[in-house]
PDB file of N, CA, C, O and CB in Angstrom:
ATOM      1  N   MET A   1      -6.597 -16.560  16.397  1.00  0.00           N
ATOM      2  CA  MET A   1      -7.194 -15.325  15.921  1.00  0.00           C
ATOM      3  C   MET A   1      -7.734 -15.566  14.513  1.00  0.00           C
ATOM      4  O   MET A   1      -7.049 -16.146  13.670  1.00  0.00           O
ATOM      5  CB  MET A   1      -6.160 -14.153  15.941  1.00  0.00           C
ATOM      6  N   ASP A   2      -8.930 -15.129  14.271  1.00  0.00           N
ATOM      7  CA  ASP A   2      -9.511 -15.299  12.949  1.00  0.00           C
ATOM      8  C   ASP A   2      -8.994 -14.230  11.988  1.00  0.00           C
ATOM      9  O   ASP A   2      -8.304 -13.297  12.401  1.00  0.00           O
ATOM     10  CB  ASP A   2     -11.038 -15.249  13.028  1.00  0.00           C
ATOM     11  N   LEU A   3      -9.327 -14.369  10.716  1.00  0.00           N
ATOM     12  CA  LEU A   3      -8.821 -13.467   9.689  1.00  0.00           C
ATOM     13  C   LEU A   3      -9.349 -12.049   9.889  1.00  0.00           C
ATOM     14  O   LEU A   3      -8.618 -11.080   9.683  1.00  0.00           O
ATOM     15  CB  LEU A   3      -9.202 -13.979   8.303  1.00  0.00           C
ATOM     16  N   LYS A   4     -10.612 -11.923  10.287  1.00  0.00           N
ATOM     17  CA  LYS A   4     -11.189 -10.596  10.475  1.00  0.00           C
ATOM     18  C   LYS A   4     -10.472  -9.854  11.609  1.00  0.00           C
ATOM     19  O   LYS A   4     -10.192  -8.661  11.494  1.00  0.00           O
ATOM     20  CB  LYS A   4     -12.700 -10.703  10.773  1.00  0.00           C
ATOM     21  N   GLY A   5     -10.183 -10.556  12.687  1.00  0.00           N
ATOM     22  CA  GLY A   5      -9.444  -9.950  13.791  1.00  0.00           C
ATOM     23  C   GLY A   5      -8.031  -9.571  13.386  1.00  0.00           C
ATOM     24  O   GLY A   5      -7.519  -8.522  13.777  1.00  0.00           O
ATOM     25  N   TYR A   6      -7.408 -10.436  12.599  1.00  0.00           N
ATOM     26  CA  TYR A   6      -6.049 -10.148  12.119  1.00  0.00           C
ATOM     27  C   TYR A   6      -6.040  -8.898  11.259  1.00  0.00           C
ATOM     28  O   TYR A   6      -5.163  -8.047  11.409  1.00  0.00           O
ATOM     29  CB  TYR A   6      -5.488 -11.338  11.324  1.00  0.00           C
ATOM     30  N   LEU A   7      -7.014  -8.776  10.354  1.00  0.00           N
ATOM     31  CA  LEU A   7      -7.069  -7.612   9.474  1.00  0.00           C
ATOM     32  C   LEU A   7      -7.382  -6.341  10.256  1.00  0.00           C
ATOM     33  O   LEU A   7      -6.915  -5.262   9.890  1.00  0.00           O
ATOM     34  CB  LEU A   7      -8.112  -7.824   8.379  1.00  0.00           C
ATOM     35  N   ALA A   8      -8.167  -6.452  11.327  1.00  0.00           N
ATOM     36  CA  ALA A   8      -8.450  -5.281  12.160  1.00  0.00           C
ATOM     37  C   ALA A   8      -7.181  -4.797  12.848  1.00  0.00           C
ATOM     38  O   ALA A   8      -6.931  -3.594  12.928  1.00  0.00           O
ATOM     39  CB  ALA A   8      -9.532  -5.608  13.208  1.00  0.00           C
ATOM     40  N   VAL A   9      -6.382  -5.735  13.343  1.00  0.00           N
ATOM     41  CA  VAL A   9      -5.115  -5.368  13.984  1.00  0.00           C
ATOM     42  C   VAL A   9      -4.154  -4.786  12.952  1.00  0.00           C
ATOM     43  O   VAL A   9      -3.460  -3.809  13.234  1.00  0.00           O
ATOM     44  CB  VAL A   9      -4.476  -6.595  14.681  1.00  0.00           C
ATOM     45  N   LEU A  10      -4.112  -5.368  11.782  1.00  0.00           N
ATOM     46  CA  LEU A  10      -3.232  -4.890  10.724  1.00  0.00           C
ATOM     47  C   LEU A  10      -3.610  -3.474  10.303  1.00  0.00           C
ATOM     48  O   LEU A  10      -2.734  -2.636  10.090  1.00  0.00           O
ATOM     49  CB  LEU A  10      -3.285  -5.834   9.519  1.00  0.00           C
ATOM     50  N   ALA A  11      -4.900  -3.204  10.183  1.00  0.00           N
ATOM     51  CA  ALA A  11      -5.349  -1.871   9.776  1.00  0.00           C
ATOM     52  C   ALA A  11      -5.032  -0.837  10.848  1.00  0.00           C
ATOM     53  O   ALA A  11      -4.778   0.326  10.534  1.00  0.00           O
ATOM     54  CB  ALA A  11      -6.852  -1.877   9.482  1.00  0.00           C
ATOM     55  N   ASP A  12      -5.044  -1.252  12.112  1.00  0.00           N
ATOM     56  CA  ASP A  12      -4.744  -0.316  13.190  1.00  0.00           C
ATOM     57  C   ASP A  12      -3.242  -0.125  13.392  1.00  0.00           C
ATOM     58  O   ASP A  12      -2.823   0.771  14.125  1.00  0.00           O
ATOM     59  CB  ASP A  12      -5.376  -0.796  14.480  1.00  0.00           C
ATOM     60  N   SER A  13      -2.442  -0.952  12.753  1.00  0.00           N
ATOM     61  CA  SER A  13      -0.997  -0.823  12.906  1.00  0.00           C
ATOM     62  C   SER A  13      -0.497   0.352  12.069  1.00  0.00           C
ATOM     63  O   SER A  13      -1.290   1.140  11.555  1.00  0.00           O
ATOM     64  CB  SER A  13      -0.279  -2.134  12.494  1.00  0.00           C
ATOM     65  N   ASP A  14       0.772   0.458  11.944  1.00  0.00           N
ATOM     66  CA  ASP A  14       1.366   1.571  11.205  1.00  0.00           C
ATOM     67  C   ASP A  14       1.503   1.270   9.712  1.00  0.00           C
ATOM     68  O   ASP A  14       2.366   1.839   9.044  1.00  0.00           O
ATOM     69  CB  ASP A  14       2.727   1.909  11.785  1.00  0.00           C
ATOM     70  N   LEU A  15       0.664   0.388   9.190  1.00  0.00           N
ATOM     71  CA  LEU A  15       0.736   0.018   7.780  1.00  0.00           C
ATOM     72  C   LEU A  15       0.602   1.238   6.870  1.00  0.00           C
ATOM     73  O   LEU A  15       1.391   1.410   5.941  1.00  0.00           O
ATOM     74  CB  LEU A  15      -0.349  -1.001   7.448  1.00  0.00           C
ATOM     75  N   PHE A  16      -0.383   2.073   7.132  1.00  0.00           N
ATOM     76  CA  PHE A  16      -0.625   3.204   6.248  1.00  0.00           C
ATOM     77  C   PHE A  16       0.449   4.278   6.406  1.00  0.00           C
ATOM     78  O   PHE A  16       0.793   4.954   5.436  1.00  0.00           O
ATOM     79  CB  PHE A  16      -2.001   3.795   6.520  1.00  0.00           C
ATOM     80  N   GLY A  17       0.973   4.441   7.596  1.00  0.00           N
ATOM     81  CA  GLY A  17       2.058   5.390   7.802  1.00  0.00           C
ATOM     82  C   GLY A  17       3.319   4.977   7.076  1.00  0.00           C
ATOM     83  O   GLY A  17       3.979   5.799   6.441  1.00  0.00           O
ATOM     84  N   VAL A  18       3.652   3.700   7.171  1.00  0.00           N
ATOM     85  CA  VAL A  18       4.839   3.192   6.472  1.00  0.00           C
ATOM     86  C   VAL A  18       4.644   3.288   4.963  1.00  0.00           C
ATOM     87  O   VAL A  18       5.562   3.660   4.232  1.00  0.00           O
ATOM     88  CB  VAL A  18       5.134   1.729   6.884  1.00  0.00           C
ATOM     89  N   LEU A  19       3.442   2.948   4.505  1.00  0.00           N
ATOM     90  CA  LEU A  19       3.153   3.045   3.078  1.00  0.00           C
ATOM     91  C   LEU A  19       3.288   4.489   2.594  1.00  0.00           C
ATOM     92  O   LEU A  19       3.835   4.735   1.519  1.00  0.00           O
ATOM     93  CB  LEU A  19       1.743   2.512   2.780  1.00  0.00           C
ATOM     94  N   ALA A  20       2.799   5.429   3.373  1.00  0.00           N
ATOM     95  CA  ALA A  20       2.904   6.846   2.999  1.00  0.00           C
ATOM     96  C   ALA A  20       4.354   7.299   2.961  1.00  0.00           C
ATOM     97  O   ALA A  20       4.743   8.044   2.062  1.00  0.00           O
ATOM     98  CB  ALA A  20       2.114   7.721   3.977  1.00  0.00           C
ATOM     99  N   ILE A  21       5.156   6.862   3.918  1.00  0.00           N
ATOM    100  CA  ILE A  21       6.576   7.247   3.948  1.00  0.00           C
ATOM    101  C   ILE A  21       7.323   6.658   2.749  1.00  0.00           C
ATOM    102  O   ILE A  21       8.112   7.352   2.108  1.00  0.00           O
ATOM    103  CB  ILE A  21       7.239   6.779   5.268  1.00  0.00           C
ATOM    104  N   VAL A  22       7.077   5.393   2.449  1.00  0.00           N
ATOM    105  CA  VAL A  22       7.738   4.758   1.303  1.00  0.00           C
ATOM    106  C   VAL A  22       7.344   5.469   0.011  1.00  0.00           C
ATOM    107  O   VAL A  22       8.201   5.776  -0.818  1.00  0.00           O
ATOM    108  CB  VAL A  22       7.374   3.252   1.222  1.00  0.00           C
ATOM    109  N   CYS A  23       6.050   5.731  -0.160  1.00  0.00           N
ATOM    110  CA  CYS A  23       5.601   6.408  -1.376  1.00  0.00           C
ATOM    111  C   CYS A  23       6.155   7.827  -1.462  1.00  0.00           C
ATOM    112  O   CYS A  23       6.444   8.313  -2.555  1.00  0.00           O
ATOM    113  CB  CYS A  23       4.075   6.440  -1.431  1.00  0.00           C
ATOM    114  N   PHE A  24       6.306   8.495  -0.316  1.00  0.00           N
ATOM    115  CA  PHE A  24       6.895   9.832  -0.304  1.00  0.00           C
ATOM    116  C   PHE A  24       8.338   9.785  -0.807  1.00  0.00           C
ATOM    117  O   PHE A  24       8.733  10.606  -1.635  1.00  0.00           O
ATOM    118  CB  PHE A  24       6.841  10.435   1.114  1.00  0.00           C
ATOM    119  N   PHE A  25       9.121   8.832  -0.312  1.00  0.00           N
ATOM    120  CA  PHE A  25      10.514   8.746  -0.745  1.00  0.00           C
ATOM    121  C   PHE A  25      10.639   8.320  -2.205  1.00  0.00           C
ATOM    122  O   PHE A  25      11.561   8.752  -2.896  1.00  0.00           O
ATOM    123  CB  PHE A  25      11.272   7.774   0.138  1.00  0.00           C
ATOM    124  N   VAL A  26       9.730   7.484  -2.677  1.00  0.00           N
ATOM    125  CA  VAL A  26       9.730   7.123  -4.101  1.00  0.00           C
ATOM    126  C   VAL A  26       9.424   8.360  -4.934  1.00  0.00           C
ATOM    127  O   VAL A  26      10.052   8.585  -5.969  1.00  0.00           O
ATOM    128  CB  VAL A  26       8.693   5.995  -4.396  1.00  0.00           C
ATOM    129  N   ALA A  27       8.463   9.164  -4.486  1.00  0.00           N
ATOM    130  CA  ALA A  27       8.112  10.385  -5.223  1.00  0.00           C
ATOM    131  C   ALA A  27       9.265  11.387  -5.220  1.00  0.00           C
ATOM    132  O   ALA A  27       9.561  11.996  -6.248  1.00  0.00           O
ATOM    133  CB  ALA A  27       6.857  11.030  -4.618  1.00  0.00           C
ATOM    134  N   ILE A  28       9.910  11.559  -4.079  1.00  0.00           N
ATOM    135  CA  ILE A  28      11.037  12.502  -3.995  1.00  0.00           C
ATOM    136  C   ILE A  28      12.205  12.012  -4.853  1.00  0.00           C
ATOM    137  O   ILE A  28      12.861  12.812  -5.520  1.00  0.00           O
ATOM    138  CB  ILE A  28      11.494  12.682  -2.521  1.00  0.00           C
ATOM    139  N   SER A  29      12.462  10.719  -4.838  1.00  0.00           N
ATOM    140  CA  SER A  29      13.564  10.197  -5.650  1.00  0.00           C
ATOM    141  C   SER A  29      13.268  10.341  -7.140  1.00  0.00           C
ATOM    142  O   SER A  29      14.192  10.353  -7.954  1.00  0.00           O
ATOM    143  CB  SER A  29      13.829   8.725  -5.308  1.00  0.00           C
ATOM    144  N   GLY A  30      11.995  10.449  -7.505  1.00  0.00           N
ATOM    145  CA  GLY A  30      11.628  10.648  -8.905  1.00  0.00           C
ATOM    146  C   GLY A  30      11.979  12.023  -9.436  1.00  0.00           C
ATOM    147  O   GLY A  30      11.870  12.267 -10.637  1.00  0.00           O
ATOM    148  N   LEU A  31      12.395  12.917  -8.568  1.00  0.00           N
ATOM    149  CA  LEU A  31      12.819  14.242  -9.022  1.00  0.00           C
ATOM    150  C   LEU A  31      14.160  14.204  -9.738  1.00  0.00           C
ATOM    151  O   LEU A  31      14.510  15.145 -10.450  1.00  0.00           O
ATOM    152  CB  LEU A  31      12.897  15.192  -7.849  1.00  0.00           C
ATOM    153  N   PHE A  32      14.907  13.130  -9.556  1.00  0.00           N
ATOM    154  CA  PHE A  32      16.223  12.980 -10.186  1.00  0.00           C
ATOM    155  C   PHE A  32      16.098  12.072 -11.405  1.00  0.00           C
ATOM    156  O   PHE A  32      15.600  10.951 -11.306  1.00  0.00           O
ATOM    157  CB  PHE A  32      17.265  12.406  -9.177  1.00  0.00           C
ATOM    158  N   ALA A  33      16.551  12.561 -12.548  1.00  0.00           N
ATOM    159  CA  ALA A  33      16.354  11.856 -13.819  1.00  0.00           C
ATOM    160  C   ALA A  33      17.011  10.477 -13.827  1.00  0.00           C
ATOM    161  O   ALA A  33      16.433   9.527 -14.356  1.00  0.00           O
ATOM    162  CB  ALA A  33      16.905  12.689 -14.965  1.00  0.00           C
ATOM    163  N   ASP A  34      18.197  10.350 -13.257  1.00  0.00           N
ATOM    164  CA  ASP A  34      18.881   9.052 -13.260  1.00  0.00           C
ATOM    165  C   ASP A  34      18.081   8.006 -12.492  1.00  0.00           C
ATOM    166  O   ASP A  34      17.964   6.860 -12.926  1.00  0.00           O
ATOM    167  CB  ASP A  34      20.286   9.185 -12.656  1.00  0.00           C
ATOM    168  N   VAL A  35      17.539   8.403 -11.360  1.00  0.00           N
ATOM    169  CA  VAL A  35      16.749   7.474 -10.556  1.00  0.00           C
ATOM    170  C   VAL A  35      15.410   7.207 -11.231  1.00  0.00           C
ATOM    171  O   VAL A  35      14.959   6.063 -11.288  1.00  0.00           O
ATOM    172  CB  VAL A  35      16.534   8.029  -9.133  1.00  0.00           C
ATOM    173  N   ARG A  36      14.777   8.252 -11.739  1.00  0.00           N
ATOM    174  CA  ARG A  36      13.458   8.129 -12.358  1.00  0.00           C
ATOM    175  C   ARG A  36      13.465   7.170 -13.544  1.00  0.00           C
ATOM    176  O   ARG A  36      12.470   6.489 -13.792  1.00  0.00           O
ATOM    177  CB  ARG A  36      12.966   9.491 -12.804  1.00  0.00           C
ATOM    178  N   ASN A  37      14.557   7.111 -14.269  1.00  0.00           N
ATOM    179  CA  ASN A  37      14.636   6.258 -15.456  1.00  0.00           C
ATOM    180  C   ASN A  37      15.071   4.833 -15.140  1.00  0.00           C
ATOM    181  O   ASN A  37      15.188   4.014 -16.052  1.00  0.00           O
ATOM    182  CB  ASN A  37      15.588   6.860 -16.452  1.00  0.00           C
ATOM    183  N   SER A  38      15.310   4.522 -13.886  1.00  0.00           N
ATOM    184  CA  SER A  38      15.724   3.156 -13.549  1.00  0.00           C
ATOM    185  C   SER A  38      14.512   2.229 -13.460  1.00  0.00           C
ATOM    186  O   SER A  38      13.391   2.656 -13.181  1.00  0.00           O
ATOM    187  CB  SER A  38      16.503   3.141 -12.219  1.00  0.00           C
ATOM    188  N   LYS A  39      14.776   0.962 -13.704  1.00  0.00           N
ATOM    189  CA  LYS A  39      13.695  -0.027 -13.675  1.00  0.00           C
ATOM    190  C   LYS A  39      13.116  -0.171 -12.270  1.00  0.00           C
ATOM    191  O   LYS A  39      11.905  -0.318 -12.111  1.00  0.00           O
ATOM    192  CB  LYS A  39      14.200  -1.386 -14.174  1.00  0.00           C
ATOM    193  N   TRP A  40      13.986  -0.128 -11.237  1.00  0.00           N
ATOM    194  CA  TRP A  40      13.512  -0.296  -9.859  1.00  0.00           C
ATOM    195  C   TRP A  40      12.594   0.833  -9.435  1.00  0.00           C
ATOM    196  O   TRP A  40      11.619   0.608  -8.719  1.00  0.00           O
ATOM    197  CB  TRP A  40      14.685  -0.382  -8.904  1.00  0.00           C
ATOM    198  N   HIS A  41      12.899   2.045  -9.872  1.00  0.00           N
ATOM    199  CA  HIS A  41      12.038   3.169  -9.511  1.00  0.00           C
ATOM    200  C   HIS A  41      10.671   3.024 -10.169  1.00  0.00           C
ATOM    201  O   HIS A  41       9.649   3.311  -9.546  1.00  0.00           O
ATOM    202  CB  HIS A  41      12.688   4.504  -9.919  1.00  0.00           C
ATOM    203  N   ARG A  42      10.647   2.593 -11.389  1.00  0.00           N
ATOM    204  CA  ARG A  42       9.362   2.390 -12.080  1.00  0.00           C
ATOM    205  C   ARG A  42       8.530   1.320 -11.387  1.00  0.00           C
ATOM    206  O   ARG A  42       7.316   1.469 -11.247  1.00  0.00           O
ATOM    207  CB  ARG A  42       9.595   1.998 -13.552  1.00  0.00           C
ATOM    208  N   VAL A  43       9.175   0.245 -10.953  1.00  0.00           N
ATOM    209  CA  VAL A  43       8.469  -0.820 -10.246  1.00  0.00           C
ATOM    210  C   VAL A  43       7.931  -0.308  -8.914  1.00  0.00           C
ATOM    211  O   VAL A  43       6.778  -0.564  -8.569  1.00  0.00           O
ATOM    212  CB  VAL A  43       9.395  -2.028 -10.021  1.00  0.00           C
ATOM    213  N   LEU A  44       8.766   0.415  -8.165  1.00  0.00           N
ATOM    214  CA  LEU A  44       8.327   0.951  -6.874  1.00  0.00           C
ATOM    215  C   LEU A  44       7.205   1.978  -7.043  1.00  0.00           C
ATOM    216  O   LEU A  44       6.263   2.001  -6.252  1.00  0.00           O
ATOM    217  CB  LEU A  44       9.510   1.587  -6.137  1.00  0.00           C
ATOM    218  N   ALA A  45       7.301   2.812  -8.054  1.00  0.00           N
ATOM    219  CA  ALA A  45       6.246   3.799  -8.301  1.00  0.00           C
ATOM    220  C   ALA A  45       4.934   3.107  -8.659  1.00  0.00           C
ATOM    221  O   ALA A  45       3.868   3.527  -8.207  1.00  0.00           O
ATOM    222  CB  ALA A  45       6.660   4.764  -9.427  1.00  0.00           C
ATOM    223  N   PHE A  46       5.005   2.056  -9.461  1.00  0.00           N
ATOM    224  CA  PHE A  46       3.807   1.299  -9.812  1.00  0.00           C
ATOM    225  C   PHE A  46       3.190   0.655  -8.576  1.00  0.00           C
ATOM    226  O   PHE A  46       1.972   0.687  -8.398  1.00  0.00           O
ATOM    227  CB  PHE A  46       4.136   0.228 -10.859  1.00  0.00           C
ATOM    228  N   LEU A  47       4.028   0.069  -7.721  1.00  0.00           N
ATOM    229  CA  LEU A  47       3.516  -0.557  -6.503  1.00  0.00           C
ATOM    230  C   LEU A  47       2.890   0.477  -5.562  1.00  0.00           C
ATOM    231  O   LEU A  47       1.870   0.208  -4.928  1.00  0.00           O
ATOM    232  CB  LEU A  47       4.640  -1.307  -5.783  1.00  0.00           C
ATOM    233  N   CYS A  48       3.498   1.640  -5.477  1.00  0.00           N
ATOM    234  CA  CYS A  48       2.910   2.704  -4.641  1.00  0.00           C
ATOM    235  C   CYS A  48       1.557   3.135  -5.188  1.00  0.00           C
ATOM    236  O   CYS A  48       0.605   3.329  -4.433  1.00  0.00           O
ATOM    237  CB  CYS A  48       3.857   3.922  -4.562  1.00  0.00           C
ATOM    238  N   LEU A  49       1.480   3.280  -6.494  1.00  0.00           N
ATOM    239  CA  LEU A  49       0.213   3.701  -7.092  1.00  0.00           C
ATOM    240  C   LEU A  49      -0.870   2.635  -6.977  1.00  0.00           C
ATOM    241  O   LEU A  49      -2.046   2.964  -6.816  1.00  0.00           O
ATOM    242  CB  LEU A  49       0.422   4.055  -8.546  1.00  0.00           C
ATOM    243  N   MET A  50      -0.495   1.381  -7.056  1.00  0.00           N
ATOM    244  CA  MET A  50      -1.493   0.302  -7.007  1.00  0.00           C
ATOM    245  C   MET A  50      -1.840  -0.128  -5.592  1.00  0.00           C
ATOM    246  O   MET A  50      -2.803  -0.870  -5.403  1.00  0.00           O
ATOM    247  CB  MET A  50      -0.994  -0.892  -7.776  1.00  0.00           C
ATOM    248  N   SER A  51      -1.089   0.314  -4.594  1.00  0.00           N
ATOM    249  CA  SER A  51      -1.348  -0.141  -3.227  1.00  0.00           C
ATOM    250  C   SER A  51      -2.681   0.378  -2.701  1.00  0.00           C
ATOM    251  O   SER A  51      -3.389  -0.357  -2.012  1.00  0.00           O
ATOM    252  CB  SER A  51      -0.222   0.302  -2.304  1.00  0.00           C
ATOM    253  N   ILE A  52      -3.036   1.595  -2.998  1.00  0.00           N
ATOM    254  CA  ILE A  52      -4.286   2.159  -2.486  1.00  0.00           C
ATOM    255  C   ILE A  52      -5.511   1.470  -3.111  1.00  0.00           C
ATOM    256  O   ILE A  52      -6.405   1.067  -2.367  1.00  0.00           O
ATOM    257  CB  ILE A  52      -4.333   3.672  -2.762  1.00  0.00           C
ATOM    258  N   PRO A  53      -5.592   1.318  -4.436  1.00  0.00           N
ATOM    259  CA  PRO A  53      -6.744   0.584  -4.973  1.00  0.00           C
ATOM    260  C   PRO A  53      -6.794  -0.870  -4.483  1.00  0.00           C
ATOM    261  O   PRO A  53      -7.876  -1.413  -4.260  1.00  0.00           O
ATOM    262  CB  PRO A  53      -6.706   0.608  -6.497  1.00  0.00           C
ATOM    263  N   LEU A  54      -5.633  -1.493  -4.317  1.00  0.00           N
ATOM    264  CA  LEU A  54      -5.613  -2.870  -3.835  1.00  0.00           C
ATOM    265  C   LEU A  54      -6.149  -2.956  -2.410  1.00  0.00           C
ATOM    266  O   LEU A  54      -6.937  -3.849  -2.098  1.00  0.00           O
ATOM    267  CB  LEU A  54      -4.192  -3.438  -3.901  1.00  0.00           C
ATOM    268  N   LEU A  55      -5.728  -2.038  -1.547  1.00  0.00           N
ATOM    269  CA  LEU A  55      -6.239  -2.015  -0.179  1.00  0.00           C
ATOM    270  C   LEU A  55      -7.742  -1.747  -0.164  1.00  0.00           C
ATOM    271  O   LEU A  55      -8.456  -2.308   0.668  1.00  0.00           O
ATOM    272  CB  LEU A  55      -5.503  -0.954   0.648  1.00  0.00           C
ATOM    273  N   GLU A  56      -8.228  -0.910  -1.056  1.00  0.00           N
ATOM    274  CA  GLU A  56      -9.662  -0.627  -1.149  1.00  0.00           C
ATOM    275  C   GLU A  56     -10.446  -1.869  -1.561  1.00  0.00           C
ATOM    276  O   GLU A  56     -11.496  -2.156  -0.987  1.00  0.00           O
ATOM    277  CB  GLU A  56      -9.918   0.508  -2.147  1.00  0.00           C
ATOM    278  N   VAL A  57      -9.951  -2.599  -2.541  1.00  0.00           N
ATOM    279  CA  VAL A  57     -10.627  -3.814  -3.002  1.00  0.00           C
ATOM    280  C   VAL A  57     -10.646  -4.875  -1.907  1.00  0.00           C
ATOM    281  O   VAL A  57     -11.688  -5.480  -1.653  1.00  0.00           O
ATOM    282  CB  VAL A  57      -9.941  -4.368  -4.262  1.00  0.00           C
ATOM    283  N   VAL A  58      -9.519  -5.108  -1.262  1.00  0.00           N
ATOM    284  CA  VAL A  58      -9.456  -6.109  -0.192  1.00  0.00           C
ATOM    285  C   VAL A  58     -10.359  -5.699   0.963  1.00  0.00           C
ATOM    286  O   VAL A  58     -11.080  -6.536   1.505  1.00  0.00           O
ATOM    287  CB  VAL A  58      -8.003  -6.295   0.302  1.00  0.00           C
ATOM    288  N   GLY A  59     -10.331  -4.427   1.350  1.00  0.00           N
ATOM    289  CA  GLY A  59     -11.191  -3.949   2.430  1.00  0.00           C
ATOM    290  C   GLY A  59     -12.659  -4.066   2.089  1.00  0.00           C
ATOM    291  O   GLY A  59     -13.464  -4.445   2.941  1.00  0.00           O
ATOM    292  N   SER A  60     -13.026  -3.745   0.851  1.00  0.00           N
ATOM    293  CA  SER A  60     -14.430  -3.859   0.439  1.00  0.00           C
ATOM    294  C   SER A  60     -14.883  -5.310   0.453  1.00  0.00           C
ATOM    295  O   SER A  60     -16.009  -5.611   0.850  1.00  0.00           O
ATOM    296  CB  SER A  60     -14.633  -3.259  -0.960  1.00  0.00           C
ATOM    297  N   TYR A  61     -14.015  -6.201   0.023  1.00  0.00           N
ATOM    298  CA  TYR A  61     -14.365  -7.625   0.020  1.00  0.00           C
ATOM    299  C   TYR A  61     -14.647  -8.121   1.441  1.00  0.00           C
ATOM    300  O   TYR A  61     -15.681  -8.737   1.697  1.00  0.00           O
ATOM    301  CB  TYR A  61     -13.230  -8.457  -0.618  1.00  0.00           C
ATOM    302  N   PHE A  62     -13.729  -7.850   2.348  1.00  0.00           N
ATOM    303  CA  PHE A  62     -13.904  -8.346   3.716  1.00  0.00           C
ATOM    304  C   PHE A  62     -15.001  -7.600   4.456  1.00  0.00           C
ATOM    305  O   PHE A  62     -15.611  -8.166   5.364  1.00  0.00           O
ATOM    306  CB  PHE A  62     -12.603  -8.232   4.486  1.00  0.00           C
ATOM    307  N   ALA A  63     -15.273  -6.350   4.100  1.00  0.00           N
ATOM    308  CA  ALA A  63     -16.355  -5.603   4.745  1.00  0.00           C
ATOM    309  C   ALA A  63     -17.727  -6.131   4.328  1.00  0.00           C
ATOM    310  O   ALA A  63     -18.702  -5.978   5.065  1.00  0.00           O
ATOM    311  CB  ALA A  63     -16.244  -4.115   4.406  1.00  0.00           C
ATOM    312  N   ASN A  64     -17.805  -6.749   3.151  1.00  0.00           N
ATOM    313  CA  ASN A  64     -19.086  -7.240   2.653  1.00  0.00           C
ATOM    314  C   ASN A  64     -19.325  -8.717   2.940  1.00  0.00           C
ATOM    315  O   ASN A  64     -20.333  -9.272   2.504  1.00  0.00           O
ATOM    316  CB  ASN A  64     -19.174  -7.004   1.182  1.00  0.00           C
ATOM    317  N   LEU A  65     -18.418  -9.360   3.663  1.00  0.00           N
ATOM    318  CA  LEU A  65     -18.650 -10.750   4.036  1.00  0.00           C
ATOM    319  C   LEU A  65     -19.719 -10.817   5.118  1.00  0.00           C
ATOM    320  O   LEU A  65     -19.784  -9.944   5.984  1.00  0.00           O
ATOM    321  CB  LEU A  65     -17.342 -11.418   4.519  1.00  0.00           C
ATOM    322  N   PRO A  66     -20.560 -11.855   5.072  1.00  0.00           N
ATOM    323  CA  PRO A  66     -21.559 -11.991   6.136  1.00  0.00           C
ATOM    324  C   PRO A  66     -20.896 -12.312   7.462  1.00  0.00           C
ATOM    325  O   PRO A  66     -19.843 -12.948   7.488  1.00  0.00           O
ATOM    326  CB  PRO A  66     -22.578 -13.077   5.785  1.00  0.00           C
ATOM    327  N   PRO A  67     -21.499 -11.878   8.568  1.00  0.00           N
ATOM    328  CA  PRO A  67     -20.904 -12.181   9.869  1.00  0.00           C
ATOM    329  C   PRO A  67     -20.864 -13.682  10.120  1.00  0.00           C
ATOM    330  O   PRO A  67     -21.731 -14.424   9.659  1.00  0.00           O
ATOM    331  CB  PRO A  67     -21.681 -11.486  10.986  1.00  0.00           C
ATOM    332  N   ALA A  68     -19.855 -14.114  10.850  1.00  0.00           N
ATOM    333  CA  ALA A  68     -19.691 -15.550  11.115  1.00  0.00           C
ATOM    334  C   ALA A  68     -20.684 -16.033  12.144  1.00  0.00           C
ATOM    335  O   ALA A  68     -20.690 -17.214  12.489  1.00  0.00           O
ATOM    336  CB  ALA A  68     -18.275 -15.853  11.584  1.00  0.00           C
TER     337      ALA A  68
END
């Protein structure tokens, strides 16, 4: 399977649903001050926030490649 086919299967999988659920739980856990001030929560919140722009950049790159 080539990379384009792999990425098509990956995009059709539950990647975005799992990402949304993880980000939801990170956001809900941020309501508690003890959790919000922990280093792990800050790292997870940063990763949740950066996942969407990263997916956009990767998708734009592969969408603009010339056909094989």
